[in-house]
C-alpha positions in Angstrom: -0.9 -8.8 19.4 -2.1 -7.9 16.0 -0.8 -10.0 13.1 0.0 -8.1 9.9 0.8 -10.1 6.8 3.3 -8.8 4.3 3.0 -10.3 0.8 6.4 -11.9 0.4 6.4 -12.8 -3.3 8.5 -9.9 -4.7 9.6 -6.5 -3.6 11.1 -5.2 -0.3 8.8 -7.2 2.0 11.6 -7.4 4.6 11.6 -3.6 5.1 7.8 -3.7 5.7 8.2 -6.6 8.1 10.6 -4.5 10.2 8.3 -1.4 10.0 5.3 -3.4 11.2 7.4 -4.6 14.2 8.5 -1.0 14.9 4.8 0.0 14.8 4.0 -2.6 17.5 2.5 -5.6 15.7 3.7 -9.1 14.7 4.7 -9.4 11.0 3.9 -12.6 9.1 5.3 -13.3 5.6 2.5 -14.3 3.2 3.4 -16.6 0.4 0.4 -19.0 0.1 -3.4 -18.6 0.3 -3.6 -20.4 3.7 -1.3 -17.7 5.2 -4.2 -15.2 4.8 -6.3 -17.2 7.3 -3.9 -16.3 10.2 -3.6 -12.5 9.8 -5.7 -9.4 10.7 -4.5 -7.2 7.8 -2.1 -7.4 4.8 0.5 -5.1 3.3 1.1 -5.4 -0.5 4.6 -4.0 -0.9 6.3 -2.1 -3.7 8.1 -4.1 -6.4 7.2 -4.6 -10.0 3.4 -4.8 -10.4 3.3 -7.0 -13.6 5.7 -9.5 -12.0 3.6 -9.5 -8.8 0.5 -10.2 -10.8 2.1 -13.2 -12.5 3.3 -14.5 -9.1 -0.2 -14.0 -7.6 -1.8 -16.0 -10.4 0.9 -18.7 -10.3 0.3 -19.1 -6.5 -3.5 -19.0 -6.9 -3.5 -15.9 -4.6 -5.2 -13.3 -6.8 -8.8 -14.1 -6.0 -8.0 -15.0 -2.4 -6.5 -11.5 -2.0 -9.6 -9.9 -3.5 -11.8 -11.9 -1.0 -9.4 -11.0 1.8 -9.6 -7.3 0.9 -13.4 -7.4 0.9 -13.3 -8.4 4.6 -10.1 -7.1 6.1 -7.7 -4.1 5.7 -5.0 -4.0 3.0 -2.2 -1.4 2.8 -0.8 -1.1 -0.7 2.5 0.8 -1.3 3.9 1.8 -4.7 3.3 -1.4 -6.8 0.8 -2.4 -4.1 -1.1 0.8 -4.8 -1.3 -0.3 -8.4 -2.6 -3.7 -7.5 -5.4 -2.5 -5.2 -6.6 0.3 -7.5 -9.9 0.1 -9.4 -8.2 1.2 -12.7 -4.6 1.1 -13.9 -3.2 3.0 -16.9 0.0 3.3 -18.8 -0.5 0.5 -19.8 -3.8 -0.9 -18.7 -3.4 -3.7 -16.2 -5.5 -6.1 -14.2 -5.9 -5.1 -10.5 -7.8 -6.2 -7.4 -10.2 -3.2 -7.7 -10.5 -2.8 -3.9 -9.9 1.0 -3.7 -11.7 3.6 -5.9 -8.6 5.0 -7.5 -7.2 5.4 -11.0 -3.4 5.2 -11.1 -0.9 5.7 -13.8 2.1 3.4 -13.6 5.7 4.9 -13.3 4.3 8.4 -13.7 7.0 10.2 -11.8 9.6 8.9 -14.2 12.3 6.2 -14.4 14.6 4.9 -11.6 16.9 7.9 -12.1 14.0 10.2 -11.3 13.6 8.7 -7.8 13.4 11.2 -5.0 13.0 11.8 -1.2 10.7 14.7 -0.2 9.2 16.0 3.0 5.4 16.2 3.1 2.9 17.6 5.6 -0.6 16.2 6.1 -3.8 18.1 6.5 -5.0 19.0 10.0 -6.7 16.1 11.7 -4.8 13.4 9.8 -2.3 12.6 12.5 0.4 13.4 10.0 0.8 17.2 10.6 4.5 16.8 11.4 6.7 16.3 8.3 6.7 12.8 6.7 9.7 11.7 4.7 8.4 10.1 1.5 10.6 8.0 -0.8 9.4 7.8 -4.4 10.9 5.1 -6.6 9.3 4.7 -10.1 6.1 5.7 -8.3 2.6 5.7 -9.7 0.5 8.8 -9.7 -3.1 8.7 -8.4 -5.0 10.4 -11.3 -8.5 10.1 -9.8 -10.0 9.3 -6.5 -13.6 8.2 -5.8 -15.9 10.4 -3.7 -15.3 8.4 -0.5 -11.5 8.3 -0.8 -9.8 10.6 1.7 -6.5 12.1 0.9 -4.0 12.2 3.8 -0.9 13.5 2.0 -0.2 15.2 -1.3 2.9 15.8 -3.3 2.8 18.6 -6.0 -1.0 18.6 -5.6 -1.4 14.9 -6.3 -2.7 12.5 -3.6 0.1 10.2 -2.4 -1.4 8.7 0.7 -5.1 7.9 0.7 -7.6 5.8 2.6 -11.0 4.3 1.8 -12.8 2.5 4.5 -10.5 -0.2 5.8 -7.8 0.2 3.2 -4.7 2.5 3.0 -2.7 3.3 -0.1 0.7 5.0 -0.5 2.4 5.7 -3.8 5.7 6.0 -2.0 7.7 3.7 0.3 7.1 4.5 4.0 8.9 1.3 5.0 12.2 2.8 3.9 12.3 5.4 6.7 12.5 5.1 10.4 9.2 6.8 10.9 6.5 4.2 11.9 3.5 6.6 11.8 2.0 5.5 8.5 2.3 1.8 9.5 0.7 2.7 12.9 -2.1 4.4 10.9 -2.6 1.0 9.2 -2.7 -0.8 12.5 -5.5 1.5 13.6 -7.6 0.2 10.7 -7.2 -3.3 12.1 -8.9 -2.2 15.2 -11.7 -0.5 13.2 -12.4 -3.6 11.2 -13.1 -6.0 14.0 
């Protein structure tokens, strides 16, 4: 059975753990660098990206995460999308630089501007049926590199993208009962072996 790590320093890692199990894999909470040695892929959940950065450095996980992402799949959601991006704005912030994206933090607004919307993917994405997307203080992807594929859009902006082994969502797929996006990440574990 595939073992998917969920970074468990901050944010709603418990909801991701349950979503991974619904998608058909074993979920492993990752808190220390050695936890990365036992997993096939990693989810970096939503939360607060500056707090997560501080915790990554405090636990000596930042460079190990970058090394992990150079070899194995990572799925970043919301704050996780910020952490895996190449460039972060509003304000500028350190990131892992694993996916060729420019993201703007909290660009959809404050907590009171949170929303749930229905999105439909392009043909051939496996997400043609409506996907419920929960946006909470979400970042906006302002630029994608030429080899980044957009799977879902909201108001014209990419909100679910993939580049090679990595998957990025600016919303929270773990907060719905729909396991398709987590299953899409599990497919990347097969592709990277």
